[in-house]
C-alpha positions in Angstrom: 0.0 0.0 0.0 1.2 3.5 -0.8 2.3 5.7 2.1 1.6 9.5 1.7 2.5 12.0 4.4 3.7 15.6 4.8 7.4 16.3 5.5 6.4 18.7 8.2 4.5 15.9 10.0 7.6 13.6 10.3 9.3 13.8 13.7 12.6 15.7 13.7 15.7 14.6 15.6 18.6 16.9 16.4 21.6 14.8 15.5 24.2 17.5 16.4 27.2 16.0 18.3 29.8 18.4 19.7 32.0 19.8 16.9 31.7 16.9 14.4 28.0 17.5 13.6 26.7 21.1 14.2 23.2 22.4 13.8 21.8 19.3 12.0 18.2 18.1 12.3 17.1 14.8 10.6 13.7 13.5 9.5 13.3 10.0 8.1 10.7 10.7 5.4 10.5 7.1 4.1 12.1 4.1 5.6 11.7 0.5 6.8 8.8 1.6 9.1 6.9 2.6 5.9 7.6 -0.8 4.3 10.3 0.5 2.0 12.4 -2.6 1.2 15.4 -1.0 -0.5 15.8 2.7 0.2 15.4 5.3 2.9 14.7 9.0 2.2 15.8 11.5 4.8 15.5 15.3 5.1 18.4 17.0 6.7 18.1 20.7 7.8 21.4 22.4 8.5 21.3 25.7 10.4 23.5 28.6 9.2 27.2 27.5 9.7 25.9 23.9 10.5 27.6 20.9 9.0 27.4 17.1 8.8 30.3 15.0 9.9 33.3 14.5 7.5 32.8 10.8 6.8 32.6 8.0 4.2 30.5 4.8 4.0 30.4 1.7 1.9 27.2 2.7 0.0 26.2 5.2 -2.6 23.7 7.9 -1.9 21.9 10.7 -3.7 21.2 14.2 -2.4 18.8 16.9 -3.7 19.1 20.5 -2.3 15.6 21.8 -1.6 16.6 25.2 -0.2 19.5 27.3 1.0 23.2 27.5 0.1 26.1 25.4 1.0 29.1 23.3 -0.1 29.8 19.6 -0.5 33.4 18.9 0.5 34.5 15.8 -1.5 37.7 14.1 -2.6 37.6 16.3 -5.6 37.4 19.5 -3.6 34.6 21.9 -2.5 31.6 22.2 -4.7 28.9 24.9 -4.3 25.3 23.8 -3.7 22.1 25.7 -4.0 18.4 25.0 -4.5 18.0 22.4 -7.3 21.6 21.0 -7.0 21.8 17.2 -7.1 24.7 15.1 -5.8 25.7 11.5 -6.4 28.1 10.4 -3.8 29.8 7.1 -4.7 30.6 4.4 -2.1 33.7 5.1 -0.1 34.1 8.8 -1.0 35.0 11.0 1.9 32.5 13.9 2.1 30.8 16.6 4.2 27.9 19.0 3.7 28.2 22.6 5.1 25.7 25.4 5.2 27.4 28.6 4.0 24.3 30.8 3.8 22.2 32.8 6.2 19.2 30.6 5.9 18.7 26.8 6.7 20.1 24.4 4.1 17.6 21.6 3.4 18.9 18.4 1.8 16.9 15.3 0.8 19.3 12.3 1.0 18.4 8.8 -0.3 20.4 5.8 1.0 20.0 2.0 1.2 17.3 1.2 3.8 19.8 -0.9 5.8 22.0 2.3 6.3 19.1 3.9 8.2 18.3 1.0 10.5 
């Protein structure tokens, strides 16, 4: 059965951790709880000057920028992001997302469902 909901109605979790993760809120929009067998879709909201951890993982993921401005720090360098930017992050690539603007940076991130469990 299809699952339809509003992003604003999905519970938000502040995932900030000291200096590694700053000003980051996560919502799991679609995941195993919704019956998704292969992927999870998450919404990350990064406060101004907020950032995700610098990390890598063994799976690919895709990112769509809904609003705001920022950078993706990758093995190839820093890449500017803005509304409408899309990112494919291959498995194993070291990366980090940073908000460089004055407003929140909203990113939709799609990963394998097992990565979210």
